[in-house]
C-alpha positions in Angstrom: -60.0 131.2 15.0 -60.9 128.4 12.5 -61.7 124.9 13.7 -58.5 123.4 12.2 -56.3 126.1 13.8 -57.9 125.5 17.2 -57.3 121.8 16.9 -53.7 122.4 15.9 -53.2 124.6 18.9 -54.8 122.0 21.2 -52.5 119.3 19.7 -49.4 121.4 20.5 -50.6 122.0 24.0 -51.3 118.4 24.6 -47.8 117.5 23.4 -46.2 120.0 25.7 -48.3 118.8 28.7 -47.3 115.2 28.1 -43.7 116.4 28.4 -44.6 117.9 31.8 -45.2 114.6 33.4 -42.7 112.8 35.6 -43.0 109.8 33.4 -41.6 111.7 30.4 -38.1 110.5 31.1 -37.2 110.5 27.5 -37.6 114.2 27.4 -35.3 114.5 30.5 -32.7 112.3 28.8 -32.3 114.6 25.8 -29.0 116.5 25.9 -26.5 117.9 23.4 -24.8 115.4 21.2 -21.4 116.6 22.4 -22.1 115.9 26.1 -20.3 112.8 27.5 -22.4 110.3 29.4 -21.7 110.5 33.2 -22.9 107.9 35.7 -22.6 108.3 39.4 -19.9 105.7 39.5 -17.9 107.5 36.8 -18.2 110.8 38.7 -16.9 109.2 41.9 -14.0 107.6 40.1 -13.1 110.9 38.4 -13.2 112.6 41.8 -11.0 110.0 43.5 -8.4 110.4 40.6 -8.6 114.2 40.2 -10.1 115.9 43.3 -7.6 118.4 44.7 -8.6 117.7 48.3 -7.8 114.0 47.9 -4.6 114.9 46.2 -3.5 117.1 49.1 -4.5 114.4 51.6 -2.3 111.8 49.8 0.8 114.0 50.4 0.6 113.2 54.1 1.8 109.6 53.4 5.5 110.5 52.6 5.5 112.8 55.6 4.4 110.0 57.9 6.9 107.6 56.4 9.7 110.2 57.0 8.4 110.5 60.5 9.0 106.8 61.1 12.6 107.2 59.9 13.0 110.2 62.2 11.7 108.2 65.2 14.2 105.5 64.6 17.2 107.8 64.7 19.7 107.2 67.5 21.5 109.8 69.6 24.8 111.0 68.1 28.1 110.6 70.1 29.8 113.7 71.4 33.4 114.3 70.5 35.4 116.8 72.6 38.9 118.2 73.0 40.5 119.5 76.2 43.5 121.7 76.7 44.7 122.5 80.3 47.6 124.1 82.2 48.1 121.1 84.4 49.1 117.6 83.2 47.9 116.0 81.2 47.8 119.1 79.2 45.7 117.8 76.2 42.9 115.2 75.8 40.6 114.0 73.1 37.4 112.1 74.1 34.0 110.9 73.1 30.7 110.3 75.0 27.8 108.2 73.7 24.3 108.7 75.1 22.5 105.4 75.7 18.7 105.4 75.8 17.1 102.9 78.2 13.5 101.8 78.7 12.9 101.1 75.0 12.5 104.8 74.1 13.6 104.4 70.5 11.1 101.5 69.9 8.3 103.4 71.6 9.0 106.4 69.3 8.9 104.1 66.3 5.6 102.7 67.5 4.1 106.2 67.9 5.3 107.1 64.4 3.8 104.0 62.8 0.6 104.6 64.6 0.6 108.1 63.3 1.0 106.8 59.8 -1.9 104.5 60.3 -4.0 107.5 61.4 -2.9 109.2 58.2 -4.1 106.3 56.1 -7.5 106.3 57.9 -7.7 110.1 57.5 -7.1 109.7 53.8 -9.9 107.1 53.7 -12.2 109.6 55.5 -11.3 112.4 53.0 -12.1 110.0 50.1 -15.4 109.0 51.8 -16.4 112.6 52.4 -15.6 113.5 48.8 -17.6 110.5 47.6 -20.6 111.7 49.6 -20.2 115.2 48.3 -20.0 113.9 44.7 -23.2 111.8 45.2 -25.1 114.8 46.5 -23.7 117.2 43.9 -24.4 114.7 41.1 -28.1 114.4 41.9 -28.4 118.1 42.6 -27.1 118.6 39.1 -29.6 116.0 37.7 -32.4 117.8 39.5 -31.3 121.2 38.3 -31.1 120.0 34.7 -34.6 118.6 35.0 -35.9 121.8 36.4 -34.4 123.7 33.6 -36.1 121.5 31.1 -39.4 121.8 32.8 -38.9 125.6 32.7 -38.1 125.4 29.0 -41.2 123.3 28.4 -43.4 125.7 30.3 -41.9 128.7 28.4 -42.8 127.0 25.1 -46.2 126.2 26.4 -46.9 129.8 27.5 -45.6 131.1 24.1 -48.1 128.9 22.3 -50.8 129.9 24.7 -50.0 133.5 24.1 -50.2 133.0 20.3 -53.5 131.2 20.7 -54.9 134.0 22.9 -53.8 136.6 20.4 -55.5 134.8 17.6 -58.8 134.6 19.6 -58.6 138.2 20.6 -58.1 139.2 16.9 -61.1 137.0 16.0 -63.2 138.7 18.8 -63.8 135.4 20.6 -62.3 136.5 24.0 -61.5 139.9 25.6 -58.1 141.5 25.4 -57.5 140.7 29.1 -56.8 137.1 28.0 -53.9 138.3 25.9 -52.6 140.4 28.8 -52.7 137.4 31.1 -50.9 135.3 28.5 -48.2 137.9 28.1 -47.7 138.0 31.9 -47.5 134.2 32.0 -45.0 134.2 29.2 -42.8 136.8 30.9 -42.8 134.9 34.1 -41.9 131.6 32.4 -39.0 133.3 30.6 -37.8 134.7 33.9 -38.0 131.3 35.6 -36.1 129.7 32.7 -33.2 132.1 33.1 -32.9 131.2 36.8 -33.3 127.5 36.2 -30.6 127.5 33.5 -28.3 129.4 35.8 -28.9 127.0 38.6 -28.2 124.0 36.3 -24.9 125.6 35.3 -24.0 126.3 38.9 -24.6 122.8 40.1 -22.7 121.4 37.1 -19.8 123.6 38.0 -19.8 122.4 41.6 -19.8 118.8 40.5 -17.0 119.5 38.0 -14.9 121.1 40.8 -15.3 118.0 42.9 -14.2 115.8 40.0 -11.3 118.0 39.2 -12.8 118.9 35.8 -13.2 122.3 34.0 -16.2 124.2 35.4 -17.9 124.4 32.0 -17.6 120.6 31.2 -21.0 119.4 30.1 -22.4 116.0 30.8 -25.3 113.7 30.1 -26.4 112.4 33.5 -27.2 108.7 33.2 -28.5 107.9 36.7 -32.1 109.0 37.5 -33.3 110.4 40.8 -34.9 107.1 41.6 -31.5 105.2 41.5 -30.6 103.5 44.7 -31.7 100.6 46.9 -32.5 100.9 50.5 -31.1 98.4 53.0 -32.6 97.2 56.2 -31.7 99.0 59.5 -29.9 95.8 60.6 -27.8 95.8 57.5 -27.0 99.5 57.8 -25.9 99.3 61.4 -23.8 96.2 60.8 -22.1 97.7 57.8 -21.5 101.0 59.6 -19.7 99.2 62.4 -17.2 97.7 59.8 -16.8 100.5 57.4 -17.5 103.9 59.0 -14.4 106.0 58.4 -14.9 108.2 61.4 -14.9 105.2 63.6 -11.8 103.9 61.9 -10.0 107.2 62.3 -10.8 107.2 66.0 -9.7 103.6 66.4 -6.3 104.5 64.8 -6.1 107.6 67.0 -6.7 105.5 70.1 -3.9 103.1 69.0 -1.7 106.1 68.4 -2.5 107.5 71.8 -1.8 104.1 73.5 1.6 104.2 71.9 2.2 107.7 73.2 1.3 106.4 76.7 3.9 103.7 76.4 6.5 106.3 75.2 5.6 108.6 78.1 6.2 105.8 80.5 9.5 104.9 78.8 10.6 108.6 79.3 10.5 108.1 83.1 13.5 105.7 82.8 16.8 107.6 83.3 19.3 107.5 80.4 23.0 106.7 80.8 26.1 107.7 78.9 29.4 106.1 78.4 32.7 107.6 77.1 36.4 107.5 76.9 39.2 110.0 76.8 42.7 109.8 75.3 45.2 112.0 77.2 48.7 113.0 76.3 51.4 115.7 76.9 51.8 114.8 80.6 55.6 114.5 80.9 57.4 113.6 83.0 54.7 111.3 84.5 53.7 109.7 81.2 53.4 110.5 77.6 50.0 109.0 76.8 47.1 107.9 78.9 43.4 107.3 79.0 40.2 107.7 81.0 36.8 105.9 81.0 33.7 107.9 81.9 30.1 107.0 82.7 27.0 109.0 83.7 23.3 108.7 84.5 20.6 111.2 84.2 19.2 112.0 87.7 15.4 112.3 87.8 15.4 115.2 90.2 14.0 118.3 88.4 12.0 116.3 85.8 10.6 112.9 86.3 8.1 112.8 83.3 5.2 111.7 85.5 3.0 114.5 84.4 3.5 113.5 80.8 2.2 110.1 81.6 -0.9 111.6 83.2 -1.5 113.8 80.2 -1.3 111.0 77.7 -3.5 108.6 79.7 -6.1 111.3 80.1 -6.1 111.9 76.4 -6.5 108.2 75.8 -9.5 108.1 78.1 -11.1 111.1 76.2 -10.6 109.5 72.8 -12.3 106.3 74.0 -15.3 108.3 75.3 -15.4 110.1 71.9 -15.6 106.8 70.2 -18.6 105.7 72.3 -20.3 109.1 71.6 -19.7 108.7 67.9 -21.3 105.2 67.9 -24.3 106.6 69.6 -24.6 109.5 67.2 -24.2 107.2 64.2 -27.2 105.1 65.4 -29.4 108.2 65.3 -28.0 109.4 62.0 -28.5 106.1 60.2 -32.0 105.8 61.6 -32.9 109.3 60.5 -31.5 108.8 57.0 -33.3 105.5 56.5 -36.6 107.1 57.7 -36.2 110.1 55.3 -35.1 107.9 52.4 -38.0 105.5 52.9 -40.6 108.4 53.1 -39.1 110.1 50.0 -39.1 106.8 48.0 -42.7 106.2 48.9 -43.7 109.8 47.9 -41.9 109.3 44.6 -43.7 106.1 43.9 -47.1 107.6 44.8 -46.5 110.5 42.5 -45.6 108.2 39.6 -48.5 105.7 40.2 -51.4 107.9 41.5 -50.9 111.7 41.6 -49.5 112.2 38.1 -52.2 110.2 36.3 -54.8 112.2 38.1 -53.1 115.4 37.1 -53.0 114.3 33.5 -56.7 113.4 33.5 -57.5 116.9 35.0 -55.4 118.4 32.2 -57.2 116.4 29.6 -60.6 117.5 30.9 -59.5 121.1 30.9 -58.4 120.8 27.3 -61.8 119.4 26.4 -63.5 122.2 28.2 -61.4 124.8 26.3 -62.2 123.1 23.0 -65.9 123.4 23.8 -65.6 127.0 24.8 -66.5 126.3 28.4 -63.3 127.8 29.9 -60.9 130.6 28.9 -57.4 130.1 27.7 -55.8 131.3 31.0 -57.7 128.7 32.9 -56.3 126.0 30.5 -52.8 127.4 31.0 -53.3 127.3 34.8 -54.3 123.7 34.6 -51.1 122.9 32.7 -49.1 124.9 35.2 -50.6 122.7 37.9 -49.3 119.7 36.0 -45.9 121.4 36.0 -46.0 122.0 39.7 -47.0 118.4 40.3 -44.0 117.3 38.3 -41.8 119.6 40.3 -43.0 118.0 43.5 -42.3 114.6 42.1 -38.8 115.8 41.2 -38.3 117.2 44.7 -39.3 113.8 46.2 -36.6 112.2 44.1 -34.0 114.7 45.2 -35.0 114.3 48.8 -34.5 110.5 48.3 -31.0 111.0 47.0 -30.1 113.5 49.7 -31.2 111.0 52.4 -29.2 108.3 50.6 -26.1 110.6 50.6 -26.6 111.0 54.4 -26.8 107.3 54.7 -23.6 106.8 52.7 -21.8 109.2 55.0 -23.0 107.5 58.1 -22.2 104.0 56.9 -18.9 105.0 55.3 -19.5 102.9 52.2 -21.4 103.5 49.0 -24.9 102.1 49.0 -26.2 100.4 45.9 
């Protein structure tokens, strides 16, 4: 190979290796001109507007409102007609059941509390989807970056293979160099196929969460390093105010308390009042009337067991709330620890590890130029730079996964 051709090959390898560094964000940012820019906030807003799970959860609201109207219904009066052989031979009457103990209001209270649980459950569904979108968004970002790394490596190994072929033809290196370069090229092409498929798969998962077509293509605007960590005190305080699981349990406890009140109201007997118009009683009289009244006797059923059931359920819900608070403390602490470690790893890769990898790569290129190492050794050094960049990418993804766990535990989006 001529000196000018060798320098041209080295220049191409150097350009590709620079693209293999984590700091090459401009290479990551390149996408097709037709792809719309998508930030994490945009993805969350699209999901809130178009996610099918959220749309289904919103349909519970009219059901709960109808339940309140049902709870407020009053008993219907009973109209009856009597025909008898004795006098008076015919009668028309009506009976009106009268609920005592505030049963109707207790039913309304339960229905309103149920509607409040529905609202909290909707908020929980939205929070869960928001957490899923955040995780899916950065999974898609990482998959896109891995595909670009794989594409860069395939281009690198193609050029390495061409350089090896030229040197084999010139008699500078044995044919085994070309065989190793062919193997590296085949492996890189295989990895590229898998990486592109994973990028398409994660994009389809994100699109499903947003209610978009599976093949919609995006330019992801937020990097893997996006996000600010809060202090443990801030996280615990915010979780106490915004965690949706706690809010759902609080509403369920209020609903159960209303059910306890209803169960106690059911122990009060109901009464009924009625009147009857009689006629066809000649010769005693032509028309007459009767007034009736009744009361339900609490003999067979006194509803005491119902009160015990509702009170026991209320006690269980209160204990579940205490257990949830304890579990959230551990979840938030673990998420903060993992996020902090991943962020530190990411910073260390950017500031220390990657510069060392680049220097090692530069030295390998110089050694190859001087004929001190073979081409496969050079390619291996560039692959090491690729692996280093992959580890940096994984640190960024671990950071976002931990931030997603923190979002779920807090119940509110972190910055």
